[in-house]
C-alpha positions, -999 to 999 in steps of 0.1 A, spaced: -184 317 35 -194 291 8 -162 272 15 -170 271 52 -205 258 44 -190 230 22 -167 220 51 -197 219 75 -217 198 51 -191 171 50 -185 172 88 -222 167 94 -222 134 74 -221 108 102 -216 79 78 -186 95 62 -170 104 95 -175 69 109 -160 50 79 -131 74 74 -122 84 110 -138 62 136 -136 28 118 -98 31 110 -91 41 146 -111 11 159 -95 -13 134 -60 1 141 -66 -5 178 -77 -41 172 -46 -46 150 -24 -33 178 -39 -56 204 -39 -86 181 -3 -82 171 11 -71 204 25 -106 212 56 -124 200 52 -129 163 81 -153 159 60 -180 176 38 -180 145 64 -171 119 66 -196 90 99 -201 72 100 -182 39 103 -205 9 130 -194 -15 152 -208 -43 189 -202 -48 206 -203 -82 244 -199 -82 257 -189 -116 292 -181 -104 315 -189 -75 317 -153 -64 290 -153 -37 294 -187 -22 295 -171 12 261 -156 8 248 -190 -4 262 -206 28 245 -179 50 212 -186 33 215 -223 41 225 -214 77 193 -193 80 173 -223 68 187 -245 96 181 -246 133 151 -249 155 134 -217 143 146 -213 107 139 -181 89 141 -196 54 131 -228 36 152 -235 5 133 -252 -23 156 -272 -46 159 -258 -82 183 -273 -108 182 -243 -131 172 -207 -134 142 -216 -155 129 -241 -130 134 -216 -102 115 -189 -121 87 -214 -128 85 -220 -90 84 -182 -84 57 -175 -110 36 -204 -97 37 -190 -62 56 -220 -47 84 -198 -35 84 -162 -23 117 -151 -37 146 -162 -59 182 -154 -52 204 -154 -83 240 -154 -73 262 -137 -100 288 -110 -94 260 -91 -78 232 -107 -58 199 -104 -76 166 -110 -57 136 -117 -79 100 -114 -65 66 -113 -81 49 -89 -56 56 -68 -26 49 -79 9 62 -88 44 83 -118 34 97 -100 3 109 -73 26 126 -97 49 145 -113 19 155 -78 7 169 -70 41 189 -102 42 205 -93 9 211 -57 20 227 -68 53 251 -91 35 261 -65 10 266 -40 37 288 -64 57 303 -83 28 338 -71 32 338 -78 70 322 -112 65 347 -122 38 377 -112 59 364 -130 90 355 -161 71 390 -163 56 408 -160 89 383 -175 114 357 -198 96 345 -209 130 329 -174 135 306 -178 105 278 -190 127 282 -159 149 279 -137 118 247 -155 108 233 -151 143 240 -113 142 223 -111 108 193 -131 121 190 -107 151 192 -77 128 162 -91 108 139 -97 138 104 -96 125 91 -82 158 115 -52 160 126 -46 124 159 -33 112 174 2 110 146 17 130 119 3 107 132 -26 87 109 -55 82 84 -53 110 58 -79 100 30 -59 115 37 -27 96 21 -41 64 -13 -44 82 -11 -8 91 0 2 55 -31 -17 42 -52 2 67 -38 35 56 -44 26 20 -81 20 28 -83 53 47 -69 71 17 -92 57 -8 -122 61 14 -120 97 2 -141 84 -26 -171 89 -3 -162 126 0 -157 129 -38 -190 111 -44 -208 137 -22 -191 166 -40 -205 154 -73 -239 144 -61 -244 178 -44 -242 197 -77 -265 174 -97 -300 189 -93 -319 159 -105 -303 137 -78 -298 157 -47 -324 181 -30 -295 203 -19 -283 205 -55 -318 214 -66 -318 244 -42 -284 254 -53 -294 253 -90 -315 284 -86 -286 304 -71 -266 327 -94 -233 308 -87 -220 288 -116 -219 250 -113 -182 247 -119 -175 272 -92 -195 251 -68 -176 220 -79 -142 235 -73 -153 248 -39 -167 215 -28 -136 196 -42 -111 217 -22 -133 213 9 -132 176 5 -95 176 0 -90 196 32 -114 175 53 -102 141 41 -65 152 43 -70 162 80 -88 129 87 -61 109 71 -34 128 91 -54 122 123 -54 85 115 -16 85 110 -11 106 142 -32 81 162 -12 52 149 22 69 156 16 88 189 -12 68 206 -5 32 195 32 38 191 35 23 156 70 29 143 70 42 107 107 51 110 123 80 93 100 78 63 70 95 81 70 126 58 70 103 27 41 83 42 21 116 47 28 124 11 14 90 0 -17 97 22 -23 130 5 -19 117 -30 -39 86 -22 -67 107 -7 -67 129 -39 -71 98 -60 -99 85 -38 -118 118 -39 -114 122 -77 -126 86 -82 -156 92 -61 -165 123 -82 -161 102 -114 -184 75 -101 -211 99 -90 -209 116 -123 -208 88 -149 -231 63 -131 -268 66 -136 -297 60 -112 -307 72 -78 -281 83 -53 -281 51 -32 -278 29 -63 -248 49 -75 -232 48 -41 -237 10 -38 -221 5 -72 -191 27 -63 -187 7 -31 -188 -26 -49 -161 -14 -74 -140 -1 -46 -141 -35 -28 -130 -51 -61 -100 -28 -60 -93 -38 -24 -95 -75 -32 -74 -72 -64 -47 -54 -45 -44 -83 -20 -57 -65 10 -81 -93 19 -59 -122 7 -24 -117 -7 -26 -145 -32 -54 -128 -50 -31 -101 -62 -7 -126 -76 -35 -142 -95 -46 -108 -109 -10 -99 -118 -5 -132 -137 -39 -130 -155 -41 -93 -162 -9 -74 -154 -22 -41 -168 -52 -42 -144 -27 -47 -115 -6 -17 -126 -36 7 -128 -54 -4 -96 -52 27 -74 -52 7 -42 -23 -14 -55 -4 18 -63 -10 32 -28 1 0 -12 32 -3 -34 42 33 -26 40 24 11 58 -9 8 85 5 -14 97 26 16 105 -7 33 116 -30 5 136 -9 -19 168 11 -13 158 38 -38 126 59 -42 121 51 -79 91 29 -74 77 51 -47 76 82 -70 65 62 -100 35 50 -80 27 86 -69 30 99 -105 6 73 -118 -18 81 -90 -16 118 -98 -22 112 -135 -52 90 -128 -66 117 -104 -62 143 -132 -80 121 -157 -109 114 -132 -113 151 -125 -112 161 -162 -138 135 -172 -160 145 -142 -158 182 -150 -166 176 -187 -197 155 -178 -209 179 -151 -205 209 -174 -228 194 -200 -253 179 -176 -287 193 -174 -314 190 -147 -333 164 -167 -302 143 -174 -293 139 -137 
């Protein structure tokens, strides 16, 4: 009965429902309308550098130069005389990626994003077709341009590759989902506020009940997890089934990120409501400001900001929960393995556990006069 009451309390919060459910649906619809046209018309060539340290992958080097030619080139090759010079260009943000051609092709990037995904796909396509390409080039070098054309078609930024590939639009929806997940901080904030008698009138009434405070906290927490989990899944369902956004075969993995990201958001909101001092509206405004700093540092407003943060304070970049959620989403597109995906989720779970432990410890010791 108490759990049901906790659910109804959250569902009656018009502000929470608007920002976590209505706003993402509206924004997702605008995204879909804005990006429904041909993106190649506005697609800028991706700046890269190529360093050839052996003569093993000369064919790949030639294909990269072919992709940089023509009326609508996909790449723009920036000259670099050495690996050191190329790495300097990469760190300085003058190029998006660096291909080092050894026995194996190595792609170096400084962040995740749309263009990095395209570069990774180019590399993957060549490796996948390398035997065929080499044989054809040896016997019929005149067909090399046809091979390049096929690779270019397979890396169409409008349609993507392998069912998902490098759809340039998909990252905007990943960013949207990251925001939806972490908006669970509003639910977590309410969970903590509603058990602090000196802050919330509802908590003051609850304080005279025989139920222990920690039992109330656990009850409210699981209600928040259920409500926000459902809201997040509704957002994903709207994007997939109504707008037709193609998340490929990785939809279950995306739902897992949504759940873990929501958990991180809820636990962060509880922490903020617990450790911050002042009236409820002051605490909420402070939490919102901190959250927007997370969004900005993760590059959701301007991708270059994340590069600046990573160069100036790499530790801050690694522990930013929004960055971890975005990286988990992007890793499903960019990388062939799930190592980075699960690493991001494990860090998020560890942070969530830390937030919950600190919140519980502070709430357990808090008295009416301290709230």
